[in-house]
PDB file of N, CA, C and O in Angstrom:
ATOM      1  N   MET A   1      65.348 104.377  64.315  1.00  0.00           N
ATOM      2  CA  MET A   1      65.225 104.510  65.737  1.00  0.00           C
ATOM      3  C   MET A   1      65.405 103.160  66.472  1.00  0.00           C
ATOM      4  O   MET A   1      65.747 103.125  67.654  1.00  0.00           O
ATOM      5  N   GLN A   2      65.170 102.077  65.755  1.00  0.00           N
ATOM      6  CA  GLN A   2      65.276 100.774  66.374  1.00  0.00           C
ATOM      7  C   GLN A   2      66.718 100.460  66.689  1.00  0.00           C
ATOM      8  O   GLN A   2      66.974  99.677  67.604  1.00  0.00           O
ATOM      9  N   ARG A   3      67.661 101.023  65.990  1.00  0.00           N
ATOM     10  CA  ARG A   3      69.069 100.688  66.186  1.00  0.00           C
ATOM     11  C   ARG A   3      69.639 101.399  67.448  1.00  0.00           C
ATOM     12  O   ARG A   3      70.622 100.931  68.023  1.00  0.00           O
ATOM     13  N   LEU A   4      69.060 102.457  67.849  1.00  0.00           N
ATOM     14  CA  LEU A   4      69.594 103.168  69.035  1.00  0.00           C
ATOM     15  C   LEU A   4      69.612 102.340  70.313  1.00  0.00           C
ATOM     16  O   LEU A   4      70.645 102.325  70.982  1.00  0.00           O
ATOM     17  N   PRO A   5      68.530 101.643  70.703  1.00  0.00           N
ATOM     18  CA  PRO A   5      68.619 100.818  71.896  1.00  0.00           C
ATOM     19  C   PRO A   5      69.620  99.735  71.801  1.00  0.00           C
ATOM     20  O   PRO A   5      70.244  99.385  72.802  1.00  0.00           O
ATOM     21  N   ALA A   6      69.807  99.175  70.615  1.00  0.00           N
ATOM     22  CA  ALA A   6      70.836  98.096  70.452  1.00  0.00           C
ATOM     23  C   ALA A   6      72.187  98.675  70.619  1.00  0.00           C
ATOM     24  O   ALA A   6      73.032  98.038  71.249  1.00  0.00           O
ATOM     25  N   LYS A   7      72.465  99.854  70.097  1.00  0.00           N
ATOM     26  CA  LYS A   7      73.754 100.474  70.245  1.00  0.00           C
ATOM     27  C   LYS A   7      74.022 100.837  71.707  1.00  0.00           C
ATOM     28  O   LYS A   7      75.136 100.663  72.200  1.00  0.00           O
ATOM     29  N   LEU A   8      73.009 101.335  72.387  1.00  0.00           N
ATOM     30  CA  LEU A   8      73.154 101.653  73.811  1.00  0.00           C
ATOM     31  C   LEU A   8      73.463 100.437  74.619  1.00  0.00           C
ATOM     32  O   LEU A   8      74.309 100.472  75.512  1.00  0.00           O
ATOM     33  N   GLN A   9      72.765  99.325  74.306  1.00  0.00           N
ATOM     34  CA  GLN A   9      72.987  98.074  75.020  1.00  0.00           C
ATOM     35  C   GLN A   9      74.417  97.590  74.784  1.00  0.00           C
ATOM     36  O   GLN A   9      75.073  97.153  75.729  1.00  0.00           O
ATOM     37  N   ARG A  10      74.916  97.656  73.550  1.00  0.00           N
ATOM     38  CA  ARG A  10      76.302  97.262  73.301  1.00  0.00           C
ATOM     39  C   ARG A  10      77.284  98.137  74.025  1.00  0.00           C
ATOM     40  O   ARG A  10      78.296  97.666  74.545  1.00  0.00           O
ATOM     41  N   PHE A  11      76.971  99.450  74.056  1.00  0.00           N
ATOM     42  CA  PHE A  11      77.870 100.387  74.751  1.00  0.00           C
ATOM     43  C   PHE A  11      77.941 100.051  76.246  1.00  0.00           C
ATOM     44  O   PHE A  11      79.036 100.017  76.806  1.00  0.00           O
ATOM     45  N   TRP A  12      76.835  99.809  76.887  1.00  0.00           N
ATOM     46  CA  TRP A  12      76.824  99.519  78.324  1.00  0.00           C
ATOM     47  C   TRP A  12      77.427  98.170  78.630  1.00  0.00           C
ATOM     48  O   TRP A  12      77.992  97.966  79.704  1.00  0.00           O
ATOM     49  N   SER A  13      77.310  97.232  77.677  1.00  0.00           N
ATOM     50  CA  SER A  13      77.862  95.891  77.956  1.00  0.00           C
ATOM     51  C   SER A  13      79.378  95.798  77.651  1.00  0.00           C
ATOM     52  O   SER A  13      80.050  94.847  78.050  1.00  0.00           O
ATOM     53  N   ASP A  14      79.858  96.756  76.975  1.00  0.00           N
ATOM     54  CA  ASP A  14      81.312  96.774  76.601  1.00  0.00           C
ATOM     55  C   ASP A  14      82.135  97.087  77.866  1.00  0.00           C
ATOM     56  O   ASP A  14      81.980  98.164  78.441  1.00  0.00           O
ATOM     57  N   SER A  15      83.016  96.152  78.311  1.00  0.00           N
ATOM     58  CA  SER A  15      83.799  96.355  79.506  1.00  0.00           C
ATOM     59  C   SER A  15      85.307  96.453  79.209  1.00  0.00           C
ATOM     60  O   SER A  15      86.106  96.343  80.139  1.00  0.00           O
ATOM     61  N   SER A  16      85.704  96.646  78.010  1.00  0.00           N
ATOM     62  CA  SER A  16      87.131  96.685  77.695  1.00  0.00           C
ATOM     63  C   SER A  16      87.846  97.841  78.417  1.00  0.00           C
ATOM     64  O   SER A  16      89.001  97.695  78.816  1.00  0.00           O
ATOM     65  N   GLY A  17      87.194  98.938  78.579  1.00  0.00           N
ATOM     66  CA  GLY A  17      87.839 100.103  79.276  1.00  0.00           C
ATOM     67  C   GLY A  17      87.935  99.892  80.754  1.00  0.00           C
ATOM     68  O   GLY A  17      88.801 100.473  81.409  1.00  0.00           O
ATOM     69  N   ALA A  18      87.066  99.074  81.300  1.00  0.00           N
ATOM     70  CA  ALA A  18      87.065  98.813  82.767  1.00  0.00           C
ATOM     71  C   ALA A  18      88.351  98.042  83.168  1.00  0.00           C
ATOM     72  O   ALA A  18      88.918  98.309  84.227  1.00  0.00           O
ATOM     73  N   VAL A  19      88.776  97.159  82.389  1.00  0.00           N
ATOM     74  CA  VAL A  19      90.002  96.405  82.674  1.00  0.00           C
ATOM     75  C   VAL A  19      91.207  97.339  82.672  1.00  0.00           C
ATOM     76  O   VAL A  19      92.073  97.256  83.543  1.00  0.00           O
ATOM     77  N   THR A  20      91.251  98.209  81.703  1.00  0.00           N
ATOM     78  CA  THR A  20      92.341  99.173  81.624  1.00  0.00           C
ATOM     79  C   THR A  20      92.327 100.093  82.842  1.00  0.00           C
ATOM     80  O   THR A  20      93.379 100.400  83.402  1.00  0.00           O
ATOM     81  N   MET A  21      91.176 100.518  83.239  1.00  0.00           N
ATOM     82  CA  MET A  21      91.002 101.389  84.421  1.00  0.00           C
ATOM     83  C   MET A  21      91.492 100.671  85.681  1.00  0.00           C
ATOM     84  O   MET A  21      92.130 101.279  86.541  1.00  0.00           O
ATOM     85  N   GLU A  22      91.198  99.406  85.783  1.00  0.00           N
ATOM     86  CA  GLU A  22      91.637  98.628  86.950  1.00  0.00           C
ATOM     87  C   GLU A  22      93.184  98.617  87.012  1.00  0.00           C
ATOM     88  O   GLU A  22      93.769  98.774  88.084  1.00  0.00           O
ATOM     89  N   TYR A  23      93.807  98.437  85.889  1.00  0.00           N
ATOM     90  CA  TYR A  23      95.247  98.422  85.855  1.00  0.00           C
ATOM     91  C   TYR A  23      95.800  99.826  86.173  1.00  0.00           C
ATOM     92  O   TYR A  23      96.830  99.939  86.838  1.00  0.00           O
ATOM     93  N   VAL A  24      95.158 100.848  85.728  1.00  0.00           N
ATOM     94  CA  VAL A  24      95.608 102.216  86.046  1.00  0.00           C
ATOM     95  C   VAL A  24      95.491 102.448  87.543  1.00  0.00           C
ATOM     96  O   VAL A  24      96.414 102.973  88.165  1.00  0.00           O
ATOM     97  N   LEU A  25      94.364 102.061  88.127  1.00  0.00           N
ATOM     98  CA  LEU A  25      94.187 102.231  89.559  1.00  0.00           C
ATOM     99  C   LEU A  25      95.196 101.418  90.379  1.00  0.00           C
ATOM    100  O   LEU A  25      95.703 101.894  91.394  1.00  0.00           O
ATOM    101  N   LEU A  26      95.477 100.218  89.941  1.00  0.00           N
ATOM    102  CA  LEU A  26      96.509  99.370  90.588  1.00  0.00           C
ATOM    103  C   LEU A  26      97.869 100.047  90.525  1.00  0.00           C
ATOM    104  O   LEU A  26      98.585 100.097  91.525  1.00  0.00           O
ATOM    105  N   CYS A  27      98.225 100.560  89.374  1.00  0.00           N
ATOM    106  CA  CYS A  27      99.523 101.244  89.238  1.00  0.00           C
ATOM    107  C   CYS A  27      99.591 102.483  90.098  1.00  0.00           C
ATOM    108  O   CYS A  27     100.629 102.768  90.695  1.00  0.00           O
ATOM    109  N   LEU A  28      98.510 103.218  90.171  1.00  0.00           N
ATOM    110  CA  LEU A  28      98.458 104.420  91.023  1.00  0.00           C
ATOM    111  C   LEU A  28      98.654 104.046  92.509  1.00  0.00           C
ATOM    112  O   LEU A  28      99.403 104.705  93.230  1.00  0.00           O
ATOM    113  N   MET A  29      97.977 102.994  92.941  1.00  0.00           N
ATOM    114  CA  MET A  29      98.132 102.528  94.333  1.00  0.00           C
ATOM    115  C   MET A  29      99.581 102.071  94.634  1.00  0.00           C
ATOM    116  O   MET A  29     100.110 102.350  95.710  1.00  0.00           O
ATOM    117  N   LEU A  30     100.203 101.379  93.689  1.00  0.00           N
ATOM    118  CA  LEU A  30     101.537 100.933  93.882  1.00  0.00           C
ATOM    119  C   LEU A  30     102.502 102.148  93.926  1.00  0.00           C
ATOM    120  O   LEU A  30     103.414 102.202  94.752  1.00  0.00           O
ATOM    121  N   ALA A  31     102.282 103.075  93.052  1.00  0.00           N
ATOM    122  CA  ALA A  31     103.152 104.283  93.014  1.00  0.00           C
ATOM    123  C   ALA A  31     103.024 105.061  94.311  1.00  0.00           C
ATOM    124  O   ALA A  31     104.016 105.539  94.862  1.00  0.00           O
ATOM    125  N   THR A  32     101.808 105.183  94.791  1.00  0.00           N
ATOM    126  CA  THR A  32     101.574 105.936  96.053  1.00  0.00           C
ATOM    127  C   THR A  32     102.234 105.216  97.209  1.00  0.00           C
ATOM    128  O   THR A  32     102.868 105.844  98.057  1.00  0.00           O
ATOM    129  N   ALA A  33     102.089 103.907  97.247  1.00  0.00           N
ATOM    130  CA  ALA A  33     102.702 103.116  98.326  1.00  0.00           C
ATOM    131  C   ALA A  33     104.238 103.258  98.255  1.00  0.00           C
ATOM    132  O   ALA A  33     104.896 103.398  99.286  1.00  0.00           O
ATOM    133  N   SER A  34     104.798 103.222  97.046  1.00  0.00           N
ATOM    134  CA  SER A  34     106.217 103.331  96.890  1.00  0.00           C
ATOM    135  C   SER A  34     106.742 104.696  97.381  1.00  0.00           C
ATOM    136  O   SER A  34     107.751 104.774  98.080  1.00  0.00           O
ATOM    137  N   VAL A  35     106.034 105.754  96.997  1.00  0.00           N
ATOM    138  CA  VAL A  35     106.442 107.070  97.445  1.00  0.00           C
ATOM    139  C   VAL A  35     106.354 107.201  98.980  1.00  0.00           C
ATOM    140  O   VAL A  35     107.245 107.776  99.606  1.00  0.00           O
ATOM    141  N   MET A  36     105.296 106.674  99.569  1.00  0.00           N
ATOM    142  CA  MET A  36     105.145 106.731 101.005  1.00  0.00           C
ATOM    143  C   MET A  36     106.249 105.942 101.685  1.00  0.00           C
ATOM    144  O   MET A  36     106.766 106.384 102.712  1.00  0.00           O
ATOM    145  N   MET A  37     106.624 104.801 101.153  1.00  0.00           N
ATOM    146  CA  MET A  37     107.743 104.009 101.783  1.00  0.00           C
ATOM    147  C   MET A  37     109.029 104.752 101.665  1.00  0.00           C
ATOM    148  O   MET A  37     109.813 104.772 102.614  1.00  0.00           O
ATOM    149  N   ILE A  38     109.287 105.374 100.527  1.00  0.00           N
ATOM    150  CA  ILE A  38     110.502 106.128 100.362  1.00  0.00           C
ATOM    151  C   ILE A  38     110.577 107.283 101.366  1.00  0.00           C
ATOM    152  O   ILE A  38     111.606 107.505 102.004  1.00  0.00           O
ATOM    153  N   ILE A  39     109.483 107.998 101.487  1.00  0.00           N
ATOM    154  CA  ILE A  39     109.437 109.109 102.442  1.00  0.00           C
ATOM    155  C   ILE A  39     109.621 108.604 103.858  1.00  0.00           C
ATOM    156  O   ILE A  39     110.357 109.201 104.644  1.00  0.00           O
ATOM    157  N   SER A  40     108.963 107.517 104.185  1.00  0.00           N
ATOM    158  CA  SER A  40     109.026 106.968 105.569  1.00  0.00           C
ATOM    159  C   SER A  40     110.426 106.479 105.963  1.00  0.00           C
ATOM    160  O   SER A  40     110.910 106.762 107.059  1.00  0.00           O
ATOM    161  N   PHE A  41     111.041 105.767 105.083  1.00  0.00           N
ATOM    162  CA  PHE A  41     112.268 105.067 105.431  1.00  0.00           C
ATOM    163  C   PHE A  41     113.567 105.727 104.961  1.00  0.00           C
ATOM    164  O   PHE A  41     114.650 105.282 105.343  1.00  0.00           O
ATOM    165  N   SER A  42     113.483 106.763 104.151  1.00  0.00           N
ATOM    166  CA  SER A  42     114.711 107.348 103.609  1.00  0.00           C
ATOM    167  C   SER A  42     115.563 107.967 104.708  1.00  0.00           C
ATOM    168  O   SER A  42     116.781 107.791 104.700  1.00  0.00           O
ATOM    169  N   ARG A  43     114.974 108.676 105.639  1.00  0.00           N
ATOM    170  CA  ARG A  43     115.752 109.327 106.682  1.00  0.00           C
ATOM    171  C   ARG A  43     116.377 108.272 107.611  1.00  0.00           C
ATOM    172  O   ARG A  43     117.519 108.427 108.044  1.00  0.00           O
ATOM    173  N   ALA A  44     115.629 107.203 107.913  1.00  0.00           N
ATOM    174  CA  ALA A  44     116.155 106.144 108.776  1.00  0.00           C
ATOM    175  C   ALA A  44     117.336 105.446 108.144  1.00  0.00           C
ATOM    176  O   ALA A  44     118.338 105.149 108.795  1.00  0.00           O
ATOM    177  N   VAL A  45     117.190 105.193 106.853  1.00  0.00           N
ATOM    178  CA  VAL A  45     118.300 104.511 106.141  1.00  0.00           C
ATOM    179  C   VAL A  45     119.523 105.461 106.054  1.00  0.00           C
ATOM    180  O   VAL A  45     120.660 105.017 106.215  1.00  0.00           O
ATOM    181  N   ALA A  46     119.287 106.748 105.801  1.00  0.00           N
ATOM    182  CA  ALA A  46     120.399 107.713 105.762  1.00  0.00           C
ATOM    183  C   ALA A  46     121.097 107.792 107.108  1.00  0.00           C
ATOM    184  O   ALA A  46     122.321 107.914 107.157  1.00  0.00           O
ATOM    185  N   ARG A  47     120.367 107.728 108.175  1.00  0.00           N
ATOM    186  CA  ARG A  47     120.955 107.791 109.486  1.00  0.00           C
ATOM    187  C   ARG A  47     121.846 106.585 109.776  1.00  0.00           C
ATOM    188  O   ARG A  47     122.932 106.701 110.343  1.00  0.00           O
ATOM    189  N   ARG A  48     121.333 105.409 109.355  1.00  0.00           N
ATOM    190  CA  ARG A  48     122.142 104.174 109.535  1.00  0.00           C
ATOM    191  C   ARG A  48     123.390 104.229 108.710  1.00  0.00           C
ATOM    192  O   ARG A  48     124.445 103.820 109.196  1.00  0.00           O
ATOM    193  N   PHE A  49     123.340 104.702 107.510  1.00  0.00           N
ATOM    194  CA  PHE A  49     124.544 104.848 106.707  1.00  0.00           C
ATOM    195  C   PHE A  49     125.512 105.829 107.354  1.00  0.00           C
ATOM    196  O   PHE A  49     126.726 105.635 107.301  1.00  0.00           O
ATOM    197  N   ALA A  50     124.965 106.907 107.978  1.00  0.00           N
ATOM    198  CA  ALA A  50     125.826 107.890 108.606  1.00  0.00           C
ATOM    199  C   ALA A  50     126.544 107.207 109.786  1.00  0.00           C
ATOM    200  O   ALA A  50     127.741 107.413 109.989  1.00  0.00           O
ATOM    201  N   LEU A  51     125.811 106.400 110.553  1.00  0.00           N
ATOM    202  CA  LEU A  51     126.456 105.677 111.688  1.00  0.00           C
ATOM    203  C   LEU A  51     127.537 104.731 111.214  1.00  0.00           C
ATOM    204  O   LEU A  51     128.589 104.635 111.845  1.00  0.00           O
ATOM    205  N   VAL A  52     127.305 104.036 110.126  1.00  0.00           N
ATOM    206  CA  VAL A  52     128.249 103.111 109.594  1.00  0.00           C
ATOM    207  C   VAL A  52     129.500 103.898 109.108  1.00  0.00           C
ATOM    208  O   VAL A  52     130.632 103.471 109.335  1.00  0.00           O
ATOM    209  N   SER A  53     129.278 105.032 108.449  1.00  0.00           N
ATOM    210  CA  SER A  53     130.429 105.850 108.040  1.00  0.00           C
ATOM    211  C   SER A  53     131.197 106.376 109.181  1.00  0.00           C
ATOM    212  O   SER A  53     132.421 106.472 109.096  1.00  0.00           O
ATOM    213  N   TYR A  54     130.521 106.744 110.306  1.00  0.00           N
ATOM    214  CA  TYR A  54     131.208 107.178 111.510  1.00  0.00           C
ATOM    215  C   TYR A  54     132.071 106.056 112.060  1.00  0.00           C
ATOM    216  O   TYR A  54     133.221 106.282 112.437  1.00  0.00           O
ATOM    217  N   ALA A  55     131.525 104.848 112.107  1.00  0.00           N
ATOM    218  CA  ALA A  55     132.257 103.711 112.629  1.00  0.00           C
ATOM    219  C   ALA A  55     133.485 103.434 111.722  1.00  0.00           C
ATOM    220  O   ALA A  55     134.549 103.099 112.243  1.00  0.00           O
ATOM    221  N   MET A  56     133.369 103.558 110.443  1.00  0.00           N
ATOM    222  CA  MET A  56     134.474 103.287 109.517  1.00  0.00           C
ATOM    223  C   MET A  56     135.510 104.389 109.514  1.00  0.00           C
ATOM    224  O   MET A  56     136.645 104.160 109.094  1.00  0.00           O
ATOM    225  N   SER A  57     135.141 105.620 109.985  1.00  0.00           N
ATOM    226  CA  SER A  57     136.039 106.743 109.992  1.00  0.00           C
ATOM    227  C   SER A  57     136.967 106.803 111.178  1.00  0.00           C
ATOM    228  O   SER A  57     137.875 107.633 111.218  1.00  0.00           O
ATOM    229  N   GLY A  58     136.755 105.947 112.128  1.00  0.00           N
ATOM    230  CA  GLY A  58     137.636 105.944 113.269  1.00  0.00           C
ATOM    231  C   GLY A  58     137.117 106.707 114.449  1.00  0.00           C
ATOM    232  O   GLY A  58     137.889 107.000 115.362  1.00  0.00           O
ATOM    233  N   TYR A  59     135.860 107.044 114.480  1.00  0.00           N
ATOM    234  CA  TYR A  59     135.299 107.694 115.662  1.00  0.00           C
ATOM    235  C   TYR A  59     135.301 106.732 116.800  1.00  0.00           C
ATOM    236  O   TYR A  59     135.259 105.522 116.579  1.00  0.00           O
ATOM    237  N   SER A  60     135.347 107.217 118.003  1.00  0.00           N
ATOM    238  CA  SER A  60     135.307 106.356 119.194  1.00  0.00           C
ATOM    239  C   SER A  60     133.922 105.819 119.416  1.00  0.00           C
ATOM    240  O   SER A  60     132.956 106.315 118.835  1.00  0.00           O
ATOM    241  N   ALA A  61     133.812 104.779 120.276  1.00  0.00           N
ATOM    242  CA  ALA A  61     132.505 104.176 120.545  1.00  0.00           C
ATOM    243  C   ALA A  61     131.596 105.201 121.232  1.00  0.00           C
ATOM    244  O   ALA A  61     130.387 105.206 121.002  1.00  0.00           O
ATOM    245  N   GLU A  62     132.167 106.060 122.065  1.00  0.00           N
ATOM    246  CA  GLU A  62     131.369 107.091 122.747  1.00  0.00           C
ATOM    247  C   GLU A  62     130.753 108.097 121.723  1.00  0.00           C
ATOM    248  O   GLU A  62     129.595 108.499 121.839  1.00  0.00           O
ATOM    249  N   GLN A  63     131.563 108.470 120.741  1.00  0.00           N
ATOM    250  CA  GLN A  63     131.135 109.424 119.751  1.00  0.00           C
ATOM    251  C   GLN A  63     130.010 108.803 118.884  1.00  0.00           C
ATOM    252  O   GLN A  63     129.029 109.463 118.541  1.00  0.00           O
ATOM    253  N   ILE A  64     130.194 107.522 118.550  1.00  0.00           N
ATOM    254  CA  ILE A  64     129.177 106.837 117.746  1.00  0.00           C
ATOM    255  C   ILE A  64     127.875 106.701 118.531  1.00  0.00           C
ATOM    256  O   ILE A  64     126.788 106.876 117.982  1.00  0.00           O
ATOM    257  N   ALA A  65     127.999 106.381 119.854  1.00  0.00           N
ATOM    258  CA  ALA A  65     126.832 106.256 120.681  1.00  0.00           C
ATOM    259  C   ALA A  65     126.126 107.596 120.808  1.00  0.00           C
ATOM    260  O   ALA A  65     124.897 107.658 120.796  1.00  0.00           O
ATOM    261  N   GLU A  66     126.904 108.675 120.931  1.00  0.00           N
ATOM    262  CA  GLU A  66     126.297 110.012 121.032  1.00  0.00           C
ATOM    263  C   GLU A  66     125.597 110.364 119.721  1.00  0.00           C
ATOM    264  O   GLU A  66     124.505 110.930 119.747  1.00  0.00           O
ATOM    265  N   ALA A  67     126.208 110.037 118.563  1.00  0.00           N
ATOM    266  CA  ALA A  67     125.567 110.314 117.286  1.00  0.00           C
ATOM    267  C   ALA A  67     124.280 109.513 117.152  1.00  0.00           C
ATOM    268  O   ALA A  67     123.279 110.018 116.643  1.00  0.00           O
ATOM    269  N   ASP A  68     124.307 108.267 117.607  1.00  0.00           N
ATOM    270  CA  ASP A  68     123.108 107.423 117.567  1.00  0.00           C
ATOM    271  C   ASP A  68     121.984 108.003 118.426  1.00  0.00           C
ATOM    272  O   ASP A  68     120.821 108.024 118.024  1.00  0.00           O
ATOM    273  N   GLU A  69     122.352 108.465 119.597  1.00  0.00           N
ATOM    274  CA  GLU A  69     121.353 109.098 120.474  1.00  0.00           C
ATOM    275  C   GLU A  69     120.783 110.377 119.842  1.00  0.00           C
ATOM    276  O   GLU A  69     119.583 110.628 119.944  1.00  0.00           O
ATOM    277  N   ASN A  70     121.631 111.186 119.189  1.00  0.00           N
ATOM    278  CA  ASN A  70     121.109 112.363 118.500  1.00  0.00           C
ATOM    279  C   ASN A  70     120.155 111.960 117.385  1.00  0.00           C
ATOM    280  O   ASN A  70     119.117 112.591 117.189  1.00  0.00           O
ATOM    281  N   PHE A  71     120.510 110.914 116.660  1.00  0.00           N
ATOM    282  CA  PHE A  71     119.636 110.464 115.579  1.00  0.00           C
ATOM    283  C   PHE A  71     118.291 109.962 116.145  1.00  0.00           C
ATOM    284  O   PHE A  71     117.235 110.185 115.553  1.00  0.00           O
ATOM    285  N   ARG A  72     118.354 109.299 117.273  1.00  0.00           N
ATOM    286  CA  ARG A  72     117.071 108.815 117.876  1.00  0.00           C
ATOM    287  C   ARG A  72     116.239 109.991 118.337  1.00  0.00           C
ATOM    288  O   ARG A  72     115.016 109.960 118.203  1.00  0.00           O
ATOM    289  N   ASN A  73     116.861 111.032 118.879  1.00  0.00           N
ATOM    290  CA  ASN A  73     116.098 112.202 119.317  1.00  0.00           C
ATOM    291  C   ASN A  73     115.466 112.895 118.108  1.00  0.00           C
ATOM    292  O   ASN A  73     114.320 113.340 118.167  1.00  0.00           O
ATOM    293  N   GLU A  74     116.222 112.981 117.017  1.00  0.00           N
ATOM    294  CA  GLU A  74     115.688 113.546 115.751  1.00  0.00           C
ATOM    295  C   GLU A  74     114.512 112.754 115.264  1.00  0.00           C
ATOM    296  O   GLU A  74     113.535 113.316 114.769  1.00  0.00           O
ATOM    297  N   GLN A  75     114.600 111.411 115.404  1.00  0.00           N
ATOM    298  CA  GLN A  75     113.540 110.542 114.913  1.00  0.00           C
ATOM    299  C   GLN A  75     112.245 110.755 115.758  1.00  0.00           C
ATOM    300  O   GLN A  75     111.142 110.713 115.213  1.00  0.00           O
ATOM    301  N   GLU A  76     112.383 110.973 117.022  1.00  0.00           N
ATOM    302  CA  GLU A  76     111.219 111.249 117.855  1.00  0.00           C
ATOM    303  C   GLU A  76     110.621 112.573 117.462  1.00  0.00           C
ATOM    304  O   GLU A  76     109.399 112.716 117.414  1.00  0.00           O
ATOM    305  N   ASN A  77     111.501 113.586 117.169  1.00  0.00           N
ATOM    306  CA  ASN A  77     110.975 114.881 116.702  1.00  0.00           C
ATOM    307  C   ASN A  77     110.251 114.749 115.374  1.00  0.00           C
ATOM    308  O   ASN A  77     109.223 115.390 115.155  1.00  0.00           O
ATOM    309  N   ASP A  78     110.792 113.908 114.478  1.00  0.00           N
ATOM    310  CA  ASP A  78     110.143 113.669 113.192  1.00  0.00           C
ATOM    311  C   ASP A  78     108.737 113.065 113.406  1.00  0.00           C
ATOM    312  O   ASP A  78     107.807 113.407 112.676  1.00  0.00           O
ATOM    313  N   ALA A  79     108.580 112.180 114.387  1.00  0.00           N
ATOM    314  CA  ALA A  79     107.297 111.566 114.635  1.00  0.00           C
ATOM    315  C   ALA A  79     106.305 112.637 115.100  1.00  0.00           C
ATOM    316  O   ALA A  79     105.135 112.604 114.720  1.00  0.00           O
ATOM    317  N   VAL A  80     106.762 113.575 115.911  1.00  0.00           N
ATOM    318  CA  VAL A  80     105.884 114.631 116.429  1.00  0.00           C
ATOM    319  C   VAL A  80     105.454 115.530 115.244  1.00  0.00           C
ATOM    320  O   VAL A  80     104.285 115.900 115.126  1.00  0.00           O
ATOM    321  N   VAL A  81     106.391 115.859 114.403  1.00  0.00           N
ATOM    322  CA  VAL A  81     106.091 116.700 113.212  1.00  0.00           C
ATOM    323  C   VAL A  81     105.138 115.968 112.302  1.00  0.00           C
ATOM    324  O   VAL A  81     104.187 116.571 111.805  1.00  0.00           O
ATOM    325  N   GLY A  82     105.359 114.689 112.065  1.00  0.00           N
ATOM    326  CA  GLY A  82     104.446 113.897 111.260  1.00  0.00           C
ATOM    327  C   GLY A  82     103.031 113.858 111.793  1.00  0.00           C
ATOM    328  O   GLY A  82     102.061 113.967 111.043  1.00  0.00           O
ATOM    329  N   GLU A  83     102.930 113.698 113.104  1.00  0.00           N
ATOM    330  CA  GLU A  83     101.619 113.697 113.756  1.00  0.00           C
ATOM    331  C   GLU A  83     100.938 115.020 113.579  1.00  0.00           C
ATOM    332  O   GLU A  83      99.733 115.062 113.330  1.00  0.00           O
ATOM    333  N   THR A  84     101.678 116.120 113.699  1.00  0.00           N
ATOM    334  CA  THR A  84     101.095 117.448 113.509  1.00  0.00           C
ATOM    335  C   THR A  84     100.591 117.609 112.123  1.00  0.00           C
ATOM    336  O   THR A  84      99.479 118.102 111.936  1.00  0.00           O
ATOM    337  N   TYR A  85     101.374 117.207 111.104  1.00  0.00           N
ATOM    338  CA  TYR A  85     100.920 117.276 109.750  1.00  0.00           C
ATOM    339  C   TYR A  85      99.695 116.436 109.508  1.00  0.00           C
ATOM    340  O   TYR A  85      98.794 116.830 108.767  1.00  0.00           O
ATOM    341  N   SER A  86      99.661 115.277 110.132  1.00  0.00           N
ATOM    342  CA  SER A  86      98.479 114.408 109.992  1.00  0.00           C
ATOM    343  C   SER A  86      97.241 115.082 110.555  1.00  0.00           C
ATOM    344  O   SER A  86      96.159 115.006 109.972  1.00  0.00           O
ATOM    345  N   ASP A  87      97.409 115.740 111.692  1.00  0.00           N
ATOM    346  CA  ASP A  87      96.295 116.453 112.312  1.00  0.00           C
ATOM    347  C   ASP A  87      95.787 117.526 111.394  1.00  0.00           C
ATOM    348  O   ASP A  87      94.577 117.698 111.244  1.00  0.00           O
ATOM    349  N   TYR A  88      96.714 118.269 110.761  1.00  0.00           N
ATOM    350  CA  TYR A  88      96.284 119.325 109.850  1.00  0.00           C
ATOM    351  C   TYR A  88      95.567 118.785 108.619  1.00  0.00           C
ATOM    352  O   TYR A  88      94.562 119.337 108.173  1.00  0.00           O
ATOM    353  N   MET A  89      96.100 117.709 108.090  1.00  0.00           N
ATOM    354  CA  MET A  89      95.452 117.072 106.902  1.00  0.00           C
ATOM    355  C   MET A  89      94.067 116.547 107.221  1.00  0.00           C
ATOM    356  O   MET A  89      93.189 116.586 106.359  1.00  0.00           O
ATOM    357  N   HIS A  90      93.842 116.056 108.432  1.00  0.00           N
ATOM    358  CA  HIS A  90      92.524 115.553 108.792  1.00  0.00           C
ATOM    359  C   HIS A  90      91.585 116.626 109.371  1.00  0.00           C
ATOM    360  O   HIS A  90      90.478 116.321 109.814  1.00  0.00           O
ATOM    361  N   GLY A  91      92.040 117.866 109.358  1.00  0.00           N
ATOM    362  CA  GLY A  91      91.180 118.958 109.785  1.00  0.00           C
ATOM    363  C   GLY A  91      91.057 119.178 111.230  1.00  0.00           C
ATOM    364  O   GLY A  91      90.188 119.931 111.669  1.00  0.00           O
ATOM    365  N   GLU A  92      91.908 118.540 112.015  1.00  0.00           N
ATOM    366  CA  GLU A  92      91.823 118.713 113.477  1.00  0.00           C
ATOM    367  C   GLU A  92      92.565 119.996 113.871  1.00  0.00           C
ATOM    368  O   GLU A  92      93.585 120.352 113.281  1.00  0.00           O
ATOM    369  N   LYS A  93      92.026 120.673 114.877  1.00  0.00           N
ATOM    370  CA  LYS A  93      92.680 121.862 115.343  1.00  0.00           C
ATOM    371  C   LYS A  93      93.947 121.508 116.106  1.00  0.00           C
ATOM    372  O   LYS A  93      93.932 120.655 116.993  1.00  0.00           O
ATOM    373  N   VAL A  94      95.040 122.167 115.754  1.00  0.00           N
ATOM    374  CA  VAL A  94      96.319 121.889 116.389  1.00  0.00           C
ATOM    375  C   VAL A  94      96.747 123.153 117.161  1.00  0.00           C
ATOM    376  O   VAL A  94      96.804 124.253 116.612  1.00  0.00           O
ATOM    377  N   ASN A  95      97.037 122.954 118.424  1.00  0.00           N
ATOM    378  CA  ASN A  95      97.451 124.079 119.281  1.00  0.00           C
ATOM    379  C   ASN A  95      98.929 124.373 119.010  1.00  0.00           C
ATOM    380  O   ASN A  95      99.765 123.469 119.023  1.00  0.00           O
ATOM    381  N   GLN A  96      99.229 125.615 118.771  1.00  0.00           N
ATOM    382  CA  GLN A  96     100.608 126.057 118.554  1.00  0.00           C
ATOM    383  C   GLN A  96     101.194 126.314 119.930  1.00  0.00           C
ATOM    384  O   GLN A  96     100.612 127.017 120.755  1.00  0.00           O
ATOM    385  N   GLU A  97     102.381 125.717 120.160  1.00  0.00           N
ATOM    386  CA  GLU A  97     103.019 125.920 121.466  1.00  0.00           C
ATOM    387  C   GLU A  97     104.245 126.744 121.298  1.00  0.00           C
ATOM    388  O   GLU A  97     104.934 127.032 122.276  1.00  0.00           O
TER     389      GLU A  97
END
């Protein structure tokens, strides 16, 4: 019976698993941040590439400006949709219009 407290003390003082867990948590945070960045910026980058391809295809300046304006309107709509999803995730009541 004397050995049990010594074993428990060694078990509680062993911190080798804590370091591994810290690295796991760090990797999870980096992965989550990477996914959120990809989600946030992928549409904006795709729109810019679309505008560049329009410019290289021979569209007129007016057509490119119109496409850019359409992209900006879509971006504003995306912000409204994102805000609505955020409200749902945080449990706030969202009025359907």
